[in-house]
MMTF fields as JSON, N, C-alpha, C and O atoms, coordinates in Angstrom:
{
  "mmtfVersion": "1.0.0",
  "mmtfProducer": "UNKNOWN",
  "numBonds": 399,
  "numAtoms": 400,
  "numGroups": 100,
  "numChains": 1,
  "numModels": 1,
  "chainsPerModel": [1],
  "groupsPerChain": [100],
  "chainIdList": ["A"],
  "bondAtomList": [4, 2, 8, 6, 12, 10, 16, 14, 20, 18, 24, 22, 28, 26, 32, 30, 36, 34, 40, 38, 44, 42, 48, 46, 52, 50, 56, 54, 60, 58, 64, 62, 68, 66, 72, 70, 76, 74, 80, 78, 84, 82, 88, 86, 92, 90, 96, 94, 100, 98, 104, 102, 108, 106, 112, 110, 116, 114, 120, 118, 124, 122, 128, 126, 132, 130, 136, 134, 140, 138, 144, 142, 148, 146, 152, 150, 156, 154, 160, 158, 164, 162, 168, 166, 172, 170, 176, 174, 180, 178, 184, 182, 188, 186, 192, 190, 196, 194, 200, 198, 204, 202, 208, 206, 212, 210, 216, 214, 220, 218, 224, 222, 228, 226, 232, 230, 236, 234, 240, 238, 244, 242, 248, 246, 252, 250, 256, 254, 260, 258, 264, 262, 268, 266, 272, 270, 276, 274, 280, 278, 284, 282, 288, 286, 292, 290, 296, 294, 300, 298, 304, 302, 308, 306, 312, 310, 316, 314, 320, 318, 324, 322, 328, 326, 332, 330, 336, 334, 340, 338, 344, 342, 348, 346, 352, 350, 356, 354, 360, 358, 364, 362, 368, 366, 372, 370, 376, 374, 380, 378, 384, 382, 388, 386, 392, 390, 396, 394],
  "bondOrderList": [1, 1, 1, 1, 1, 1, 1, 1, 1, 1, 1, 1, 1, 1, 1, 1, 1, 1, 1, 1, 1, 1, 1, 1, 1, 1, 1, 1, 1, 1, 1, 1, 1, 1, 1, 1, 1, 1, 1, 1, 1, 1, 1, 1, 1, 1, 1, 1, 1, 1, 1, 1, 1, 1, 1, 1, 1, 1, 1, 1, 1, 1, 1, 1, 1, 1, 1, 1, 1, 1, 1, 1, 1, 1, 1, 1, 1, 1, 1, 1, 1, 1, 1, 1, 1, 1, 1, 1, 1, 1, 1, 1, 1, 1, 1, 1, 1, 1, 1],
  "groupList": [{"groupName": "UNK", "atomNameList": ["N", "CA", "C", "O"], "elementList": ["N", "C", "C", "O"], "formalChargeList": [0, 0, 0, 0], "bondAtomList": [1, 0, 2, 1, 3, 2], "bondOrderList": [1, 1, 2], "singleLetterCode": "X", "chemCompType": "L-PEPTIDE LINKING"}],
  "groupTypeList": [0, 0, 0, 0, 0, 0, 0, 0, 0, 0, 0, 0, 0, 0, 0, 0, 0, 0, 0, 0, 0, 0, 0, 0, 0, 0, 0, 0, 0, 0, 0, 0, 0, 0, 0, 0, 0, 0, 0, 0, 0, 0, 0, 0, 0, 0, 0, 0, 0, 0, 0, 0, 0, 0, 0, 0, 0, 0, 0, 0, 0, 0, 0, 0, 0, 0, 0, 0, 0, 0, 0, 0, 0, 0, 0, 0, 0, 0, 0, 0, 0, 0, 0, 0, 0, 0, 0, 0, 0, 0, 0, 0, 0, 0, 0, 0, 0, 0, 0, 0],
  "groupIdList": [1, 2, 3, 4, 5, 6, 7, 8, 9, 10, 11, 12, 13, 14, 15, 16, 17, 18, 19, 20, 21, 22, 23, 24, 25, 26, 27, 28, 29, 30, 31, 32, 33, 34, 35, 36, 37, 38, 39, 40, 41, 42, 43, 44, 45, 46, 47, 48, 49, 50, 51, 52, 53, 54, 55, 56, 57, 58, 59, 60, 61, 62, 63, 64, 65, 66, 67, 68, 69, 70, 71, 72, 73, 74, 75, 76, 77, 78, 79, 80, 81, 82, 83, 84, 85, 86, 87, 88, 89, 90, 91, 92, 93, 94, 95, 96, 97, 98, 99, 100],
  "secStructList": [7, 7, 2, 2, 2, 2, 2, 2, 2, 2, 2, 2, 2, 2, 1, 7, 6, 6, 7, 5, 3, 3, 2, 2, 2, 2, 2, 2, 2, 6, 6, 7, 6, 6, 7, 2, 2, 2, 2, 2, 2, 2, 2, 2, 2, 2, 6, 6, 6, 6, 6, 7, 7, 4, 4, 4, 3, 3, 7, 6, 6, 1, 5, 7, 1, 1, 7, 4, 4, 4, 6, 2, 2, 2, 2, 2, 2, 2, 2, 2, 2, 6, 6, 7, 7, 5, 7, 6, 6, 1, 5, 5, 7, 2, 2, 2, 2, 5, 7, 7],
  "xCoordList": [205.854, 206.759, 208.158, 208.693, 208.555, 209.677, 211.148, 211.257, 212.02, 213.322, 213.838, 214.049, 214.04, 214.531, 213.909, 214.564, 212.636, 211.795, 212.11, 212.308, 212.129, 212.647, 214.02, 214.189, 214.9, 216.262, 216.348, 217.089, 215.402, 215.394, 214.867, 215.419, 213.946, 213.172, 214.108, 214.157, 214.899, 215.967, 217.025, 217.357, 217.447, 218.453, 217.919, 218.617, 216.83, 216.205, 216.124, 216.497, 215.701, 215.604, 216.799, 216.788, 217.891, 219.279, 219.953, 220.986, 219.305, 219.95, 219.61, 218.436, 220.687, 220.407, 219.896, 220.108, 219.236, 218.905, 220.103, 221.176, 219.978, 220.973, 221.917, 223.075, 221.364, 222.196, 221.011, 219.811, 221.585, 220.728, 221.484, 222.676, 220.504, 221.064, 220.365, 219.145, 220.941, 220.181, 219.442, 219.726, 218.399, 217.699, 218.734, 218.621, 219.703, 220.657, 221.454, 221.682, 221.835, 222.568, 221.868, 222.572, 220.63, 219.835, 219.783, 219.934, 219.581, 219.262, 220.627, 220.572, 221.692, 222.785, 223.267, 223.956, 222.87, 223.202, 222.35, 222.653, 221.169, 220.177, 220.631, 219.91, 221.827, 222.11, 221.578, 221.754, 220.821, 220.199, 221.053, 220.969, 221.686, 222.419, 221.495, 221.917, 220.445, 219.612, 218.219, 217.196, 218.162, 217.123, 216.563, 215.852, 216.87, 216.646, 214.98, 214.3, 214.551, 213.023, 212.167, 211.028, 212.828, 211.965, 212.139, 211.131, 213.292, 213.365, 212.192, 211.417, 212.091, 211.003, 209.772, 208.911, 209.429, 208.007, 207.751, 206.645, 208.796, 208.651, 208.366, 207.525, 209.181, 209.058, 207.457, 206.784, 207.046, 205.95, 204.673, 203.77, 204.765, 203.673, 203.882, 203.098, 204.93, 205.065, 205.521, 205.675, 205.868, 206.262, 205.588, 206.184, 204.259, 203.234, 203.246, 203.474, 202.994, 202.911, 204.025, 203.962, 205.068, 206.584, 207.149, 208.228, 206.444, 207.238, 208.607, 209.556, 208.635, 209.996, 210.295, 209.417, 211.659, 212.129, 212.245, 213.342, 211.197, 211.256, 212.034, 212.603, 212.01, 212.711, 214.08, 214.602, 214.856, 216.17, 216.58, 217.792, 215.836, 216.184, 215.923, 214.797, 216.956, 217.112, 217.852, 218.435, 217.911, 218.445, 219.921, 220.463, 220.549, 222.106, 222.852, 224.044, 222.107, 222.805, 222.669, 223.199, 221.984, 221.786, 220.423, 220.097, 219.65, 218.328, 217.173, 216.983, 216.355, 215.225, 214.377, 214.038, 213.879, 213.175, 211.715, 211.175, 210.978, 209.747, 209.681, 210.46, 208.716, 208.787, 208.334, 207.666, 208.888, 208.614, 207.117, 206.863, 206.294, 204.863, 204.112, 202.972, 204.827, 204.325, 205.045, 205.153, 205.54, 206.215, 207.593, 208.239, 208.144, 209.598, 209.996, 211.001, 209.097, 208.971, 209.091, 210.009, 207.916, 208.053, 209.221, 209.74, 209.755, 211.071, 212.159, 212.858, 212.298, 213.385, 213.242, 214.247, 211.992, 211.927, 212.234, 212.798, 211.888, 212.159, 213.757, 214.308, 214.279, 215.737, 216.473, 217.401, 216.039, 216.564, 216.426, 217.351, 215.168, 214.993, 215.924, 216.255, 216.513, 217.52, 218.961, 219.896, 219.097, 220.386, 220.982, 222.191, 220.376, 220.769, 220.578, 219.474, 221.611, 221.499, 221.052, 221.664, 219.797, 219.098, 219.042, 218.581, 219.568, 219.703, 218.129, 217.098, 218.21, 217.026, 216.294, 215.087, 217.297, 216.818, 216.704, 216.774, 216.538, 216.36, 217.307, 217.021, 218.67, 219.741, 220.615, 220.71, 221.045, 221.932, 223.242, 223.38, 224.2, 225.612, 225.847, 225.999, 225.88, 225.991, 227.428, 227.574, 228.504, 229.661, 229.729, 230.593, 228.773, 228.726, 227.613, 227.805, 226.621, 225.506, 225.039, 224.005, 225.857, 225.572, 225.94, 226.949, 224.971, 225.373, 226.297, 226.912, 226.322, 227.328, 228.364, 229.203],
  "yCoordList": [224.972, 226.035, 225.439, 224.378, 226.139, 225.509, 225.737, 226.563, 225.035, 225.06, 226.545, 227.215, 227.054, 228.388, 229.471, 230.397, 229.338, 230.239, 230.13, 231.107, 228.984, 228.649, 229.247, 229.685, 229.245, 229.523, 231.204, 231.782, 231.825, 233.22, 233.638, 234.59, 233.137, 233.452, 233.279, 234.161, 232.251, 231.928, 233.138, 233.786, 233.319, 234.55, 235.739, 236.469, 236.128, 237.441, 237.345, 238.351, 236.307, 236.28, 236.168, 236.321, 235.905, 236.021, 237.34, 237.541, 238.244, 239.756, 240.343, 240.473, 240.713, 241.206, 242.579, 243.296, 243.006, 244.377, 245.233, 244.834, 246.56, 247.515, 246.996, 247.401, 246.028, 245.722, 245.633, 245.478, 245.758, 245.759, 244.751, 244.458, 244.23, 243.817, 243.975, 244.123, 243.97, 244.357, 243.142, 241.993, 243.488, 242.388, 241.351, 240.126, 242.043, 241.332, 240.187, 239.043, 240.732, 239.973, 238.977, 238.029, 238.868, 237.982, 236.893, 235.734, 237.141, 236.359, 235.584, 234.354, 236.13, 235.336, 234.483, 233.484, 234.919, 234.17, 232.896, 231.889, 232.986, 231.818, 230.997, 230.109, 231.34, 230.706, 231.031, 230.272, 232.285, 232.588, 234.027, 235.079, 233.965, 234.793, 236.076, 237.214, 235.895, 236.989, 236.97, 237.067, 236.838, 236.515, 237.678, 237.35, 238.945, 239.999, 240.405, 240.9, 240.116, 240.291, 239.143, 239.356, 237.978, 236.942, 237.445, 237.463, 237.857, 238.192, 239.281, 239.162, 240.308, 241.266, 240.773, 241.341, 239.735, 239.175, 238.397, 238.458, 237.673, 237.099, 237.981, 237.712, 239.149, 240.185, 240.692, 240.813, 240.955, 241.479, 240.519, 240.904, 239.356, 238.385, 237.409, 236.507, 237.708, 236.775, 237.409, 236.66, 238.764, 239.455, 239.224, 238.961, 239.361, 239.273, 237.725, 237.47, 236.818, 235.506, 234.824, 233.982, 235.294, 234.686, 235.599, 235.285, 236.881, 237.75, 238.06, 237.939, 238.554, 238.761, 240.245, 241.105, 240.521, 241.929, 242.624, 242.969, 242.77, 243.435, 244.734, 245.082, 245.311, 246.777, 246.724, 247.816, 245.761, 245.533, 245.29, 245.422, 244.927, 244.725, 246.096, 246.59, 246.615, 247.763, 247.637, 246.574, 248.55, 248.468, 248.294, 248.759, 247.721, 247.698, 248.981, 249.084, 249.887, 251.291, 251.975, 253.07, 251.366, 251.898, 252.67, 253.19, 252.692, 253.373, 252.543, 251.507, 253.093, 252.449, 252.291, 253.35, 251.111, 251.174, 251.644, 251.965, 251.679, 252.334, 253.773, 254.384, 254.429, 255.873, 256.308, 255.629, 257.63, 258.262, 258.046, 257.411, 258.656, 258.624, 257.106, 256.914, 256.202, 254.911, 253.847, 252.76, 254.034, 252.885, 253.295, 252.853, 254.169, 254.47, 255.125, 254.779, 256.067, 256.682, 255.726, 255.76, 254.699, 253.73, 252.952, 252.635, 252.564, 251.64, 252.425, 251.858, 253.789, 254.38, 254.562, 254.585, 254.691, 254.86, 253.569, 253.58, 252.331, 251.18, 250.868, 250.167, 251.375, 251.094, 252.042, 251.633, 253.276, 254.227, 253.814, 253.964, 253.221, 252.48, 251.468, 251.126, 250.811, 249.852, 250.363, 249.601, 251.698, 252.396, 252.517, 252.742, 252.413, 252.435, 253.896, 254.432, 254.502, 256.076, 255.971, 255.347, 256.712, 256.747, 258.32, 259.119, 258.623, 259.953, 260.623, 259.952, 261.896, 262.576, 261.994, 261.982, 261.533, 261.064, 259.443, 258.708, 259.024, 257.454, 256.567, 255.451, 257.026, 256.21, 255.564, 256.174, 254.657, 253.823, 253.823, 253.607, 254.028, 253.668, 252.248, 251.733, 251.543, 250.053, 249.665, 248.514, 250.449, 250.084, 250.091, 249.448, 250.854, 250.744, 249.715, 249.05, 249.636, 248.77, 247.529, 246.889, 247.323, 245.914, 244.627, 244.522, 243.663, 242.524, 241.562, 240.638, 241.871, 241.072, 241.864, 241.404],
  "zCoordList": [204.636, 204.493, 203.632, 203.952, 202.711, 201.963, 202.816, 203.722, 202.449, 203.254, 203.089, 204.1, 201.855, 201.634, 202.426, 202.904, 202.553, 203.411, 204.952, 205.673, 205.311, 206.62, 207.06, 208.198, 206.192, 206.202, 206.398, 207.193, 205.473, 205.524, 206.732, 207.284, 207.234, 208.538, 209.585, 210.441, 209.676, 210.721, 210.674, 211.667, 209.521, 209.513, 209.84, 210.543, 209.499, 209.98, 211.526, 212.13, 212.246, 213.53, 214.243, 215.464, 213.6, 214.227, 214.287, 214.925, 213.581, 213.549, 214.917, 215.267, 215.726, 217.101, 217.097, 216.118, 218.118, 218.302, 218.179, 218.63, 217.509, 217.179, 216.19, 216.1, 215.396, 214.165, 212.956, 213.18, 211.728, 210.587, 209.582, 209.669, 208.529, 207.436, 206.165, 206.227, 205.005, 203.843, 203.319, 203.658, 202.406, 201.788, 201.032, 201.063, 200.386, 199.736, 200.654, 200.262, 201.971, 202.707, 203.278, 203.628, 203.505, 204.071, 203.018, 203.405, 201.698, 200.585, 200.474, 200.46, 200.405, 200.343, 201.39, 201.182, 202.603, 203.851, 203.791, 204.431, 202.924, 202.879, 201.552, 201.095, 200.986, 199.692, 198.433, 197.48, 198.305, 197.202, 196.58, 197.214, 195.577, 195.005, 194.535, 194.741, 194.01, 193.417, 194.139, 193.462, 195.591, 196.275, 197.266, 198.216, 197.049, 197.864, 197.676, 198.574, 196.464, 196.26, 197.091, 197.506, 197.261, 197.904, 199.32, 200.025, 199.828, 201.326, 201.536, 202.486, 200.651, 200.801, 200.722, 201.394, 199.983, 199.892, 201.267, 201.805, 201.815, 203.111, 204.277, 205.135, 204.26, 205.134, 205.216, 206.24, 203.808, 203.735, 204.198, 204.94, 203.686, 204.115, 205.453, 205.745, 206.119, 207.332, 208.364, 209.328, 208.594, 209.584, 210.957, 212.002, 210.797, 211.848, 212.424, 213.606, 211.507, 211.863, 212.489, 213.384, 211.907, 212.361, 213.394, 213.898, 213.833, 214.601, 214.306, 215.081, 212.878, 212.511, 212.772, 212.699, 213.099, 213.468, 211.957, 211.518, 211.318, 210.109, 209.971, 208.936, 210.929, 210.866, 210.821, 210.594, 210.973, 210.913, 209.637, 209.466, 208.553, 207.253, 206.349, 206.291, 205.712, 204.851, 203.627, 203.418, 202.806, 201.54, 201.7, 202.703, 200.875, 200.694, 200.722, 201.011, 200.42, 200.282, 201.645, 201.831, 202.586, 204.015, 204.201, 205.268, 203.035, 203.329, 203.442, 202.805, 204.35, 204.593, 203.49, 202.961, 202.929, 201.677, 201.635, 200.577, 203.048, 202.927, 203.0, 203.731, 202.223, 202.237, 203.777, 204.557, 203.991, 205.188, 205.835, 206.859, 205.077, 205.51, 205.385, 205.808, 204.824, 204.806, 205.483, 204.916, 206.608, 207.458, 207.629, 208.579, 206.725, 206.816, 208.313, 208.934, 208.755, 210.002, 211.134, 211.954, 211.132, 212.216, 212.202, 213.272, 211.006, 210.839, 211.607, 212.446, 211.298, 211.817, 213.351, 214.063, 213.859, 215.325, 215.962, 217.057, 215.326, 215.936, 215.934, 216.783, 215.063, 215.01, 215.999, 216.697, 216.031, 217.047, 218.384, 219.183, 218.75, 220.243, 220.297, 221.432, 219.221, 219.386, 219.537, 219.786, 219.375, 219.405, 218.013, 217.962, 216.994, 215.619, 215.229, 215.316, 214.82, 214.338, 212.917, 212.05, 212.72, 211.368, 211.143, 211.958, 209.946, 209.5, 209.054, 209.021, 208.774, 208.461, 207.223, 206.98, 206.531, 205.136, 205.257, 204.272, 206.462, 206.571, 206.252, 205.817, 206.461, 206.115, 207.41, 208.475, 207.248, 208.414, 207.88, 206.676, 208.586, 208.265, 208.438, 209.545, 207.208, 207.397, 207.773, 208.185, 207.692, 208.148, 209.634, 210.231, 210.278, 211.742, 212.26, 213.278, 211.62, 212.314, 211.367, 211.557, 210.444, 209.6, 210.432, 211.129, 210.257, 211.044, 210.3, 210.833, 209.074, 208.054, 207.609, 206.835]
}
């Protein structure tokens, strides 16, 4: 596993329950200025094997990236279970719940 991947995984693991981070925030914390897509790829390919709290990563505008019928509802339910308020349009108030 390359070092940047390890950093991204560590950052994702550091986000506590009840908080969220954007793909961009995680990438920048790992030292990647334009690495949001790399974060998305790592979440997609390694969430199970690395036991990543994938549901805590959302778009920088506060919206859940997954469509409602294709994982978005599950992500919203997992966030709500942690106390994060998610709107009907699957949006989180980043000013209240952002880890960064």
